[in-house]
C-alpha positions in Angstrom: -64.3 -60.2 27.1 -66.2 -61.5 30.1 -66.2 -65.5 29.9 -69.9 -65.6 30.0 -70.3 -63.1 27.0 -67.6 -65.8 24.8 -70.1 -68.5 26.3 -73.0 -66.8 24.4 -71.4 -65.8 21.3 -70.1 -69.4 21.0 -74.0 -70.9 21.7 -75.8 -68.3 19.8 -73.3 -68.7 16.6 -73.9 -72.5 17.0 -77.4 -72.7 17.8 -78.5 -73.6 14.9 -75.8 -76.1 13.9 -78.2 -79.4 14.4 -79.7 -78.4 11.1 -77.0 -79.6 9.0 -76.8 -82.7 10.6 -80.7 -83.1 10.4 -80.7 -82.3 6.7 -78.0 -84.8 6.3 -80.3 -88.3 7.5 -80.4 -87.5 11.5 -84.3 -87.9 11.9 -84.0 -86.1 15.2 -84.9 -82.7 15.9 -82.3 -80.3 15.1 -81.5 -79.0 18.9 -80.9 -82.4 19.5 -78.7 -83.1 16.7 -76.6 -80.0 17.5 -76.2 -80.7 21.1 -75.2 -84.2 20.2 -72.5 -82.7 17.3 -70.9 -80.0 19.8 -70.3 -82.4 22.5 -69.4 -85.3 20.5 -67.8 -83.5 17.7 -66.5 -80.5 18.6 -65.9 -81.6 22.4 -67.5 -78.7 24.2 -68.6 -79.6 27.4 -69.4 -76.5 28.7 -73.6 -76.5 30.0 -74.0 -72.9 29.3 -73.1 -73.2 25.6 -74.9 -76.3 25.2 -78.3 -75.0 26.9 -78.2 -71.8 24.4 -78.3 -75.1 21.4 -80.4 -77.4 23.3 -83.2 -74.6 24.8 -83.5 -72.2 21.8 -86.7 -73.0 21.3 -90.2 -72.3 23.3 -91.2 -76.0 23.2 -87.5 -76.8 24.9 -87.3 -73.7 26.9 -90.8 -73.9 29.2 -90.1 -77.4 30.0 -86.8 -77.0 31.5 -87.0 -74.9 34.9 -83.4 -73.3 33.8 -82.1 -70.1 36.1 -83.3 -66.7 35.8 -79.8 -65.9 34.5 -79.1 -68.5 31.7 -77.9 -67.6 28.7 -80.5 -69.6 27.1 -83.2 -67.1 27.5 -81.2 -64.3 25.2 -80.1 -67.3 22.6 -84.1 -67.6 22.1 -85.0 -64.0 21.8 -82.0 -63.7 19.3 -82.8 -66.3 17.2 -86.7 -65.2 17.0 -85.5 -61.6 16.5 -82.7 -62.8 13.5 -85.8 -65.1 12.2 -88.6 -62.1 12.6 -85.8 -60.0 10.4 -85.0 -62.6 7.7 -88.1 -64.6 7.5 -90.8 -63.7 5.1 -94.0 -65.7 3.5 -94.2 -66.2 -0.1 -97.7 -65.2 -1.4 -100.6 -67.7 -2.8 -98.7 -70.8 -1.8 -100.5 -73.6 -1.4 -97.9 -76.2 -0.2 -96.9 -75.2 3.2 -94.8 -77.8 4.6 -91.0 -78.5 4.7 -88.2 -79.9 2.6 -85.2 -80.9 4.2 -83.6 -80.7 0.6 -84.6 -77.4 -0.7 -81.8 -74.8 -2.1 -81.1 -71.5 -1.6 -82.5 -68.8 -3.3 -81.3 -65.6 -4.7 -82.1 -62.4 -2.7 -81.8 -60.6 -5.8 -84.9 -62.4 -6.8 -87.0 -59.8 -5.2 -84.9 -56.9 -5.2 -86.0 -53.8 -7.2 -89.4 -55.2 -8.2 -88.1 -58.3 -9.4 -90.2 -61.8 -9.1 -88.3 -64.6 -9.8 -87.2 -68.1 -8.0 -83.6 -68.5 -9.5 -81.5 -70.5 -6.5 -77.8 -71.6 -6.1 -76.3 -74.7 -7.0 -75.1 -76.8 -3.4 -71.2 -75.5 -3.5 -69.0 -74.5 -1.1 -67.5 -71.0 -1.4 -64.6 -71.7 -3.0 -62.5 -70.1 -5.9 -61.7 -73.2 -8.0 -66.1 -74.0 -8.2 -66.2 -70.5 -10.0 -69.3 -67.8 -9.4 -72.2 -69.8 -7.5 -75.0 -67.9 -10.1 -78.6 -67.9 -9.7 -80.2 -70.6 -11.8 -83.2 -73.0 -11.9 -84.5 -74.9 -9.1 -81.4 -77.5 -7.7 -82.3 -79.5 -5.0 -79.9 -81.1 -2.3 -79.0 -84.3 -1.5 -78.0 -85.8 1.8 -74.5 -86.5 0.3 -73.8 -82.5 0.4 -74.8 -82.1 4.1 -73.1 -85.2 4.7 -69.7 -83.7 3.3 -70.3 -80.4 5.4 -70.5 -82.4 8.1 -67.0 -83.9 7.4 -65.8 -80.8 6.6 -66.9 -78.6 9.7 -65.8 -81.5 11.7 -62.5 -81.3 10.5 -62.2 -77.4 10.6 -63.7 -77.2 14.0 -61.0 -79.5 15.5 -58.3 -77.2 15.0 -59.6 -74.3 16.9 -60.3 -73.5 20.9 -63.6 -71.8 21.8 -62.3 -68.8 23.4 -62.2 -65.5 22.3 -59.3 -65.3 20.1 -60.8 -68.2 17.7 -64.4 -66.4 17.8 -64.2 -64.8 14.1 -62.1 -67.8 13.0 -65.2 -70.0 14.2 -67.4 -67.3 12.3 -65.3 -67.8 9.4 -65.6 -72.3 9.1 -69.6 -71.2 8.9 -69.2 -68.6 6.3 -67.2 -71.0 4.2 -69.7 -74.2 4.1 -73.0 -72.7 5.3 -73.2 -70.0 2.9 -75.2 -71.7 0.6 -77.4 -73.6 3.1 -80.7 -72.1 3.7 -81.7 -71.0 7.1 -85.4 -72.3 6.5 -86.6 -75.1 4.8 -90.4 -73.9 5.3 -92.3 -74.2 1.6 -94.0 -71.2 2.9 -91.7 -69.2 3.4 -88.8 -67.4 0.8 -85.5 -69.2 1.6 -83.2 -66.7 0.2 -81.3 -65.9 3.7 -78.6 -68.6 4.6 -78.1 -70.1 7.6 -74.6 -68.6 8.1 -76.2 -65.0 7.9 -78.9 -66.2 10.2 -76.5 -67.5 12.8 -74.2 -64.2 12.2 -77.1 -62.0 13.4 -78.5 -64.4 16.3 -74.9 -64.1 17.4 -74.6 -60.0 17.1 -78.3 -59.6 19.0 -77.4 -62.0 21.7 -73.9 -60.0 22.4 -75.9 -56.6 22.0 -78.7 -57.8 24.1 -76.1 -59.2 27.0 -74.2 -55.9 26.7 -77.6 -54.1 27.1 -78.9 -55.7 30.4 -75.4 -55.6 31.8 -75.5 -51.6 31.6 -78.7 -51.5 33.1 -77.9 -53.8 35.9 -80.5 -56.6 34.7 -80.0 -60.0 35.2 -83.3 -61.6 35.3 -83.2 -62.5 31.4 -86.5 -64.3 31.7 -88.0 -61.1 31.2 -87.0 -61.7 27.5 -90.2 -64.1 27.1 -92.5 -62.9 30.1 -92.3 -59.4 28.7 -91.1 -60.1 25.2 -93.9 -57.5 23.7 -92.5 -54.9 25.5 -88.4 -56.0 24.9 -88.9 -56.4 21.0 -90.0 -52.2 21.2 -87.4 -51.2 23.7 -84.6 -49.7 21.7 -81.9 -52.5 23.0 -79.4 -51.6 19.8 -77.7 -49.3 18.1 -76.8 -49.3 14.2 -73.9 -47.2 13.3 -72.1 -46.4 10.4 -68.2 -45.5 9.2 -67.3 -43.9 6.4 -63.9 -42.9 5.0 -63.6 -39.9 3.0 -61.2 -39.1 0.7 -60.4 -42.3 -1.2 -60.8 -41.1 -4.5 -58.1 -38.4 -3.6 -55.8 -40.6 -1.8 -55.6 -43.3 -4.4 -55.2 -41.4 -7.6 -53.0 -38.8 -6.2 -50.2 -40.2 -7.6 -48.7 -38.1 -11.0 -45.8 -40.5 -12.3 -46.8 -43.5 -14.1 -44.1 -45.5 -12.7 -45.4 -45.1 -9.5 -48.5 -47.8 -10.0 -47.9 -50.0 -7.6 -48.2 -47.1 -5.2 -51.2 -46.6 -6.4 -52.4 -50.5 -6.2 -50.6 -50.1 -2.5 -53.2 -47.3 -2.0 -55.9 -48.9 -2.7 -55.2 -52.1 -0.7 -53.7 -49.7 2.4 -57.0 -48.1 3.2 -59.1 -51.4 2.9 -56.8 -53.0 6.1 -56.9 -49.4 7.6 -60.9 -49.7 7.5 -60.8 -53.4 8.6 -58.1 -52.5 11.7 -60.5 -49.5 12.7 -63.8 -52.2 12.2 -61.7 -54.6 14.3 -60.3 -52.0 16.5 -64.3 -51.1 18.0 -65.3 -54.5 17.8 -62.0 -55.4 20.4 -63.1 -52.3 22.5 -66.6 -53.2 22.9 -66.4 -56.8 23.3 -67.6 -57.6 19.9 -67.1 -60.0 16.8 -67.3 -59.8 13.5 -70.7 -60.8 13.7 -71.5 -57.3 14.8 -70.0 -56.3 11.5 -73.5 -56.1 8.7 -71.3 -54.5 6.0 -67.8 -53.6 5.1 -66.2 -52.0 1.9 -65.1 -49.1 -0.3 -64.8 -47.1 2.6 -67.9 -47.4 4.1 -69.0 -49.8 6.9 -72.2 -50.9 9.6 -72.3 -52.1 12.7 -75.1 -53.3 15.0 -74.0 -52.2 18.6 -75.4 -52.3 21.9 -77.4 -49.0 22.6 -75.4 -48.1 25.9 -73.7 -45.1 27.4 -70.6 -47.4 27.2 -70.5 -48.3 23.5 -71.8 -45.1 21.8 -68.8 -43.0 24.0 -66.2 -45.5 23.4 -66.5 -45.5 19.8 -66.9 -41.8 19.0 -63.7 -41.5 21.2 -61.9 -44.4 19.2 -62.8 -42.5 16.3 -61.7 -38.8 17.3 -58.5 -40.7 18.2 -58.2 -42.2 14.6 -58.8 -38.8 13.1 -55.9 -37.4 15.7 -54.0 -39.8 13.5 -55.0 -39.2 10.7 -54.7 -35.5 10.4 -51.0 -36.2 11.8 -50.0 -38.3 8.7 -52.2 -37.4 6.2 -53.4 -34.0 6.8 -56.8 -33.0 5.9 -56.9 -35.8 3.0 -58.6 -38.4 4.6 -61.3 -38.5 7.4 -63.2 -41.0 9.2 -66.7 -39.8 9.8 -69.3 -41.8 11.8 -73.0 -41.6 12.9 -75.7 -43.9 14.3 -79.3 -44.6 15.7 -81.0 -46.2 18.6 -83.4 -49.4 17.3 -85.4 -51.6 18.8 -85.8 -55.4 17.1 -88.9 -54.5 15.6 -87.1 -51.9 13.7 -84.6 -54.3 12.3 -87.6 -56.1 11.1 -89.5 -53.1 9.6 -92.5 -53.1 11.9 -94.2 -50.6 11.3 -93.5 -50.5 7.9 -90.9 -47.6 6.7 -89.1 -47.4 10.3 -86.5 -49.7 8.6 -86.0 -47.1 5.8 -86.3 -44.4 8.5 -83.8 -45.6 10.4 -81.0 -45.3 7.8 -82.3 -41.7 7.3 -81.3 -41.1 10.4 -78.0 -43.0 10.3 -77.7 -41.2 7.4 -78.3 -37.7 8.9 -76.1 -38.1 12.0 -73.3 -39.0 9.1 -73.7 -36.2 7.2 -73.5 -34.1 10.6 -70.0 -35.5 11.1 -68.8 -35.1 7.8 -69.8 -31.1 8.4 -68.2 -31.0 11.6 -65.3 -32.4 11.1 -62.3 -31.5 13.6 -61.6 -30.9 16.9 -59.7 -27.9 18.1 -56.5 -29.4 18.9 -56.9 -31.0 15.1 -57.8 -27.8 13.8 -54.3 -26.7 15.5 -52.5 -29.6 14.0 -53.8 -28.8 10.6 -52.6 -24.9 10.3 -49.8 -24.6 12.6 -47.2 -27.1 10.9 -43.9 -25.7 10.8 -42.5 -25.8 7.5 -38.8 -24.7 6.6 -38.4 -21.8 4.0 -37.7 -23.7 0.6 -39.0 -27.0 1.6 -39.1 -29.4 -1.0 -42.2 -31.6 -2.7 -42.7 -35.2 -2.3 -42.2 -36.0 -6.3 -45.9 -38.7 -5.4 -48.2 -37.4 -3.6 -46.7 -33.7 -3.4 -46.6 -32.9 0.5 -43.9 -31.0 1.9 -43.5 -32.7 5.0 -42.0 -36.0 6.2 -39.2 -35.9 3.4 -36.8 -38.2 3.4 -33.4 -36.5 3.1 -32.0 -38.9 0.7 -34.5 -38.5 -1.9 -37.8 -36.3 -3.2 -40.1 -38.6 -1.6 -42.2 -38.7 1.9 -41.8 -41.5 4.4 -45.2 -42.4 3.9 -44.8 -43.1 -0.2 -41.7 -44.8 0.1 -43.5 -47.3 3.1 -46.6 -47.4 0.3 -43.8 -48.1 -2.3 -41.7 -51.0 -0.1 -44.8 -52.7 0.8 -46.2 -52.9 -2.9 -44.7 -56.4 -3.4 -46.0 -57.5 0.2 -49.5 -57.6 -1.4 -48.9 -59.7 -4.5 -46.7 -62.7 -2.9 -47.8 -62.5 0.7 -50.9 -64.9 1.9 -51.2 -63.2 5.4 -51.1 -60.2 6.9 -50.6 -59.3 10.7 -51.2 -56.2 12.9 -48.4 -56.2 15.4 -46.7 -53.2 17.7 -44.6 -50.9 16.3 -41.6 -52.5 18.1 -42.2 -55.4 15.9 -39.3 -56.6 13.4 -38.4 -52.8 12.2 -36.2 -54.0 9.4 -39.1 -55.2 7.5 -41.4 -53.3 4.8 -44.6 -52.4 6.8 -47.6 -49.9 6.6 -48.2 -47.6 9.5 -51.5 -47.9 11.5 -52.9 -46.0 14.5 -52.5 -46.7 18.0 -48.8 -47.3 17.7 -49.2 -50.7 15.4 -48.3 -51.6 11.9 -49.0 -53.8 9.0 -46.7 -56.5 8.1 -47.0 -59.4 5.5 -46.4 -63.0 5.9 -46.0 -66.1 4.6 -47.6 -69.2 6.1 -44.5 -70.9 7.6 -43.2 -67.6 9.4 -47.1 -66.5 10.6 -47.4 -69.7 12.1 -43.8 -69.8 13.8 -44.6 -66.1 14.8 -47.6 -67.1 16.6 -46.6 -70.1 18.1 -44.5 -67.6 20.2 -47.5 -66.0 21.6 -46.3 -62.4 21.7 -46.1 -59.6 18.9 -49.2 -60.6 16.8 -52.3 -59.0 17.5 -54.3 -60.1 14.5 -54.2 -61.6 11.5 -55.8 -61.1 7.8 -55.5 -64.4 5.0 -56.5 -62.9 1.2 -59.0 -64.5 -0.6 -59.2 -67.7 1.4 -60.6 -68.8 4.1 -57.9 -69.5 6.9 -58.5 -69.9 10.9 -56.5 -70.1 13.9 -55.4 -67.7 16.8 -56.2 -64.2 16.5 -57.2 -64.6 13.2 -59.5 -61.8 12.3 -60.8 -62.8 8.9 -60.0 -63.3 5.4 -60.1 -59.7 3.0 -61.7 -60.4 -0.6 -59.4 -58.7 -2.6 -59.4 -57.6 -6.2 -55.5 -58.6 -7.0 -55.7 -59.9 -10.9 -52.7 -58.6 -12.3 -51.6 -60.4 -15.8 -48.5 -58.3 -15.0 -47.3 -55.3 -13.1 -45.4 -53.4 -16.1 -48.1 -51.3 -18.3 -45.7 -51.9 -20.9 -45.6 -55.6 -21.0 -49.7 -55.0 -21.1 -49.2 -52.9 -23.8 -47.0 -55.3 -25.7 -49.1 -57.8 -25.4 -51.8 -56.1 -26.9 -53.2 -57.0 -30.5 -53.0 -54.5 -32.8 -52.1 -50.7 -31.4 -50.1 -50.9 -28.4 -52.1 -48.5 -26.3 -53.4 -48.9 -22.7 -56.8 -48.6 -21.9 -58.4 -47.9 -18.4 -61.7 -48.7 -17.5 -63.7 -47.1 -14.9 -67.0 -48.8 -13.4 -69.5 -47.8 -10.9 -72.5 -49.9 -10.0 -75.9 -47.9 -10.5 -78.2 -46.6 -8.0 -76.5 -48.8 -5.4 -77.9 -46.6 -2.4 -81.1 -46.1 -3.5 -81.6 -50.1 -3.5 -80.2 -50.6 -0.5 -82.7 -48.3 1.4 -85.5 -49.1 -0.9 -84.7 -51.9 -3.2 -86.7 -54.4 -1.0 -90.6 -53.7 -0.7 -92.1 -52.9 2.4 -92.8 -56.7 3.1 -89.4 -58.1 3.0 -87.3 -55.2 4.0 -85.1 -56.2 7.2 -81.5 -55.8 8.5 -80.7 -59.0 7.5 -81.7 -58.8 3.7 -79.8 -55.7 3.4 -76.8 -57.3 5.1 -76.8 -60.3 2.6 -77.2 -57.9 -0.3 -74.3 -55.8 0.7 -72.4 -58.7 1.2 -72.9 -60.3 -2.2 -72.2 -57.2 -4.1 -68.9 -57.0 -1.8 -68.3 -60.2 -2.5 -68.6 -59.8 -6.6 -66.7 -56.6 -6.6 -63.6 -57.7 -4.4 -63.5 -61.7 -5.0 -65.3 -62.7 -8.3 -63.6 -60.2 -10.4 -60.6 -62.3 -10.0 -62.4 -65.1 -11.7 -63.8 -62.8 -14.1 -60.2 -61.8 -15.3 -59.1 -65.2 -15.1 -61.4 -66.5 -17.2 -62.5 -64.0 -20.3 -65.3 -65.4 -22.0 -66.3 -62.4 -24.5 -64.0 -62.3 -27.8 -64.8 -59.8 -30.6 -63.0 -62.2 -33.0 -64.3 -65.3 -31.1 -60.9 -66.5 -29.9 -60.8 -69.2 -26.9 -61.1 -67.8 -23.4 -58.1 -66.3 -22.3 -56.7 -64.6 -19.1 -57.2 -60.9 -19.6 -53.9 -58.8 -20.1 -55.0 -56.6 -17.1 -54.9 -55.3 -13.5 -57.0 -54.3 -11.1 -56.0 -51.0 -9.6 -58.9 -50.7 -7.1 -62.3 -53.0 -6.8 -64.3 -51.7 -3.7 -68.0 -52.9 -2.6 -69.6 -51.2 -6.1 -66.8 -49.8 -8.2 -64.0 -50.9 -10.6 -60.5 -49.1 -11.8 -58.9 -51.9 -14.0 -55.9 -50.9 -16.4 -54.8 -52.7 -19.5 -54.3 -53.5 -23.1 -57.0 -51.9 -24.7 -59.3 -54.6 -26.7 -59.0 -57.0 -23.3 -60.2 -54.0 -21.6 -63.4 -53.4 -23.8 -63.9 -57.2 -24.2 -64.1 -57.4 -20.2 -66.7 -54.5 -19.8 -68.8 -56.5 -21.7 -67.8 -59.5 -19.5 -68.2 -57.6 -16.5 -71.7 -56.3 -17.5 -73.2 -59.8 -18.5 -71.8 -61.3 -15.3 -73.1 -58.8 -12.9 -76.5 -58.9 -14.8 -76.7 -62.6 -14.2 -75.5 -62.4 -10.3 -78.1 -60.1 -9.9 -80.8 -61.3 -11.7 -81.1 -58.2 -13.8 -82.0 -55.9 -11.0 -78.7 -53.9 -11.0 -76.8 -52.4 -13.8 -73.5 -50.8 -14.3 -72.2 -47.9 -16.1 -68.4 -47.3 -16.9 -66.0 -45.3 -18.9 -62.9 -46.5 -21.4 -60.0 -44.5 -22.2 -57.3 -45.3 -24.5 -53.7 -44.1 -23.4 -50.5 -44.6 -24.1 -48.2 -46.7 -21.4 -46.4 -43.6 -20.4 -49.4 -41.3 -19.7 -49.3 -40.3 -15.8 -52.1 -42.8 -13.9 -53.4 -39.9 -11.8 -54.6 -38.7 -15.2 -55.7 -41.6 -16.7 -58.1 -42.1 -14.0 -59.2 -38.3 -14.1 -60.3 -38.7 -17.9 -62.1 -42.1 -17.3 -64.0 -41.0 -14.5 -65.3 -38.0 -16.8 -66.3 -41.0 -19.4 -67.9 -42.5 -16.6 -69.6 -39.9 -15.7 -71.1 -39.3 -19.3 -72.7 -42.8 -19.1 -73.9 -42.0 -16.0 -75.4 -39.1 -17.5 -77.0 -40.9 -20.4 -80.6 -41.5 -21.2 -82.1 -43.8 -24.2 -85.5 -44.6 -25.0 -86.0 -48.4 -25.9 -89.7 -50.0 -26.7 -91.4 -46.0 -25.9 -89.8 -46.3 -22.5 -87.2 -43.8 -21.2 -84.2 -45.5 -19.5 -81.3 -43.8 -18.1 -77.3 -45.0 -17.2 -76.6 -48.9 -17.7 -74.6 -47.1 -20.3 -70.8 -47.3 -21.2 -68.7 -44.4 -23.0 -65.5 -45.4 -25.3 -62.7 -43.1 -25.6 -64.7 -39.7 -26.2 -67.4 -37.8 -24.3 -69.7 -38.0 -27.5 -69.4 -42.2 -27.7 -71.8 -43.3 -25.1 -73.8 -46.5 -25.9 -76.6 -48.0 -23.9 -74.9 -51.6 -23.3 -77.2 -53.3 -25.7 -76.4 -50.6 -28.2 -72.5 -51.2 -27.7 -72.9 -55.3 -27.7 -75.0 -55.3 -30.5 -74.7 -52.3 -32.6 -71.3 -51.3 -32.4 -69.2 -54.4 -31.8 -71.6 -57.5 -33.2 -73.0 -55.7 -36.0 -70.9 -52.6 -37.2 -67.6 -53.8 -36.2 -67.9 -57.4 -37.6 -69.3 -56.2 -40.7 -66.4 -53.7 -41.1 -63.4 -56.4 -40.2 -65.3 -58.9 -42.5 -64.7 -56.5 -45.6 -61.8 -54.5 -44.0 -59.7 -58.4 -44.3 -61.4 -58.3 -48.0 -58.9 -55.4 -49.0 -55.8 -54.9 -50.4 -53.3 -52.8 -48.0 -54.9 -49.6 -46.9 -53.4 -46.8 -44.9 -55.3 -45.9 -41.7 -55.5 -42.3 -42.9 -58.5 -43.5 -45.6 -60.6 -44.6 -42.4 -60.0 -41.7 -40.5 -60.7 -39.7 -43.4 -64.1 -41.7 -43.5 -65.0 -41.2 -39.7 -64.2 -37.4 -40.5 -67.0 -37.4 -43.3 -69.5 -39.1 -41.5 -69.6 -36.8 -38.6 -70.0 -34.4 -41.0 -72.3 -36.1 -43.2 -74.9 -33.3 -42.6 -73.3 -30.8 -45.7 -74.6 -32.1 -48.8 -70.6 -32.0 -50.1 -69.6 -34.2 -47.9 -72.2 -37.5 -48.7 -70.7 -36.8 -52.5 -67.3 -37.1 -50.7 -68.4 -40.0 -48.4 -69.8 -42.0 -51.9 -66.6 -41.7 -53.6 -64.5 -42.5 -50.8 -66.1 -45.8 -50.3 -66.0 -46.3 -54.1 -62.2 -45.7 -53.7 -62.4 -48.7 -50.8 -64.4 -50.9 -52.7 -61.8 -51.0 -55.6 -59.5 -52.3 -53.1 -61.4 -55.5 -52.4 -59.7 -58.5 -53.4 -63.2 -59.9 -55.1 -66.0 -58.7 -56.1 -68.3 -61.2 -55.2 -70.2 -59.0 -53.1 -71.1 -56.2 -55.5 -71.4 -52.7 -53.5 -72.6 -54.4 -50.6 -70.0 -52.9 -48.2 -70.6 -49.1 -49.7 -74.5 -49.6 -49.6 -74.4 -50.7 -46.1 -72.3 -47.8 -45.0 -74.1 -45.4 -47.1 -77.4 -46.7 -45.0 -76.0 -46.3 -41.5 -74.9 -43.2 -42.0 -78.2 -42.0 -43.0 -80.3 -43.9 -41.1 -78.7 -45.1 -38.1 -76.7 -42.6 -35.4 -73.1 -42.2 -36.3 -71.6 -42.6 -33.2 -72.3 -45.9 -33.6 -70.3 -46.8 -36.7 -67.6 -44.0 -36.1 -66.5 -46.0 -32.7 -66.7 -49.2 -34.5 -64.5 -48.2 -36.9 -62.0 -46.5 -34.3 -61.8 -50.1 -32.8 -61.1 -51.5 -36.2 -58.4 -49.1 -36.7 -56.9 -50.1 -33.0 -57.2 -53.7 -34.1 -55.4 -53.8 -37.5 -52.9 -50.8 -36.6 
C-alpha cells in the first residue's frame, strides 16, 4: 500500500474525530478540536494527515492555498459523498437547530414503512452491557463524551499509524463511536453513527484515490471545481461475493458424535469468507472500511472502478475456486459479481438508481453461479484417480484423501481436531503453511492455514515479526499489529455433549432442534427504505445490525433466558449454537429450553428491529442419539412449513412470522403459539393435571386421538366419557366440571391443533 494512500485512509477515518471533543464541552469548531486531538493525544504530526482533518469543510479549504494534489481535497469530497448518502431531512420539523447531546436513532425507525423515533442509550459496544435496544429518547450528557475521549486516548496510544494497524484503528472507533450520532442537526434523521460515517468516508476516499491513480490524474482540485461532473462519474465498483454450498457442507455429517465437527464446519466457513475478503482488500491496498457487509456466506465490498481492481478480484476468485475444487470438489463454490456506480447512485439519485444498482450486482452474481467452472476446474472435478475398492469417509462420505489408519478423510480429521480451538482459544491467526506443523489447524487458500492462540503466546509470536500474517479476535474487540478484525461469533454452549443437555431436561429426556430464519430479509435490504431514505450507508448499517444480532447478541439471549412456561427464574439455556449467520440460526438443546428460547428470540428481534422484521422457525424433537444431519433436515422442513403459513387477523391476511413444532400440521403464528397454546391452553392443562391423581400418559395420548377425529360423532361421545374419567381423578371437586366443559368448548370452537400442541407439551413436561 502506498504511503500517501495510508495517510489518506488515516486522515479520512479520523476527519470528524473532533466532534467527540466538541460534544464533551470543547466549544471550538470540531475541525480544530480534531486537529489538536490528533497532534496532542495521538502524536500525529504528518501534515498530509492533519490537513484532511483541518480542511474537510469548504469554508476552511477555500481559504487555504493547498497544493493541487493535496489529500485534503479527496477527504473533503469523500466526506460530502458520505454525508450525502447518510443524511436525510425529517418531514414537518420546525426546530432546525443543533443539539450536541442528542442520541442516536435506530435505523429501524424508517424500515418497511415504519414511522417511529426510538433511540439508543449511550453505551459502549460491550457484552456485559447487554443488548442496546431502541427506547424512548435518552439524551447524552458531556460525561459520556468525556468517557469516550479518555478511552480513545488510551486505545489509540497502543497503535502505530501504519498499514499494519489500519484495521485496528477502525475497530477502536467501532467500539466507542457505534452509538454516537454522526449529525446533531434537529432537521435530520440521526440514525447513522459517527463510526459508520467515518468508515464510509474512508472507503470512498481510498476508491477515489485509486481511480485518479489509474487514470493518471494528479489534480485533485477538480473534485471541487468540477464536483457536479465527478458526482456522476462511475468511480466506484460495488462487488458481491457469495459462497454456495454452505448448508450441505455444514450438515453433511451423519454420525451424531460428530457434533463438534458440525460446529467447526460452520466456524470454518465463517473464517474462510473473512480470509477471502481480507485477501481481496490486501491485494487492492484497501482496508475493512471498504467491506460494507459480511455474514452467512455473503459479502458486499465498495471498490474503485479500475481495470486493475476488477481483474484482481476476478483472478483471486478463480484461484480460490481452484483451491476449493481440489479440497472439496463441487461442494463449495465462490460466486462473484459487481457493477459500476457513481456517488449519486450510492445516494439513490435519481430515485430507484440505488435499487437498480443492486439488481445489476445480483444479475452478475447469478451469471457467475450459472457459469461456475473453468476448463481446468472441470477437468479436476471429472478426472480424479480413484483406486478400486476405495473406502469412503464415515463423516462426509468422500472417497479421496482418506487417512490410512481410520475411515475418515484428512479434512474431516482436521476439522474435528480443531474443534476445541474454537471453544477455548480467544484469537485465530492466518499463518504460512510451514508455521508450527504440530498444532491443529484448518487449511486456507494460497498456502496458508488457521491456528488458534491464547493471548500470551500470540503476543510472543507477533513480537518475532514472522509467520503471523493476520489475526482475528472472537467476540471482544482487540487491537494490535496485523489484527484484521474482531469476529462476532455465535458460540454459546451450555455443554458440548448432547446427552448432558437432555439429562438436564425437565420431563422427557429429549433434545429439540430449532432452525429459524428472518422473513423477507432480501426484500427489506433492497427496498426496505423508501426512495427518499434509500442509500448505501443505511443498507450497510441495517446489514451490520442484523449480523450483530445473530452473531453476537444471540449469545446474550441464551445466557439470560427470560421466557418461562412455568414462571421460573431467568436461566442459562441448556442449549448450544450449531450455526448462527447473518439472519438465521440452528440450535440444539433441552427441549423445553429450546421452546422457551424461541419466544425470547422472537421477542428480542421484534424489539431490536422495532417490529419491522419477523422470523419463522421450526422446532423438532429427537433422541440425543439421532443423527444431527437428519435433525437439521427434518427441522428445516418444519421451518419451511412455518414459512408457508398464512393466517387472518382483524380481517387482514398475513403470512410467515410463524413457528412449526414437532410435526408439519402444528404450525402457528407466534401470537397464536405464545398466547393461545402456551399461555392459555398449556397453563390451563398444567393447573388441572397437577390436581389429578397419578395418571398414565396413555390417557392423554387417547385424548389427542379423539380430538384429531372429533368430527366423527362417535368420538364426541368417547371424548365426553374420557373427560369425565379424567375429572374423577381430581383431588378436589371445587371447580365442578370446569375442566371438561372448557376442553369440550375448545374442541368444538377452536382449531384443534392448539389444544393438541398444548397436550403434547404437557405430556413431555410431566413424563
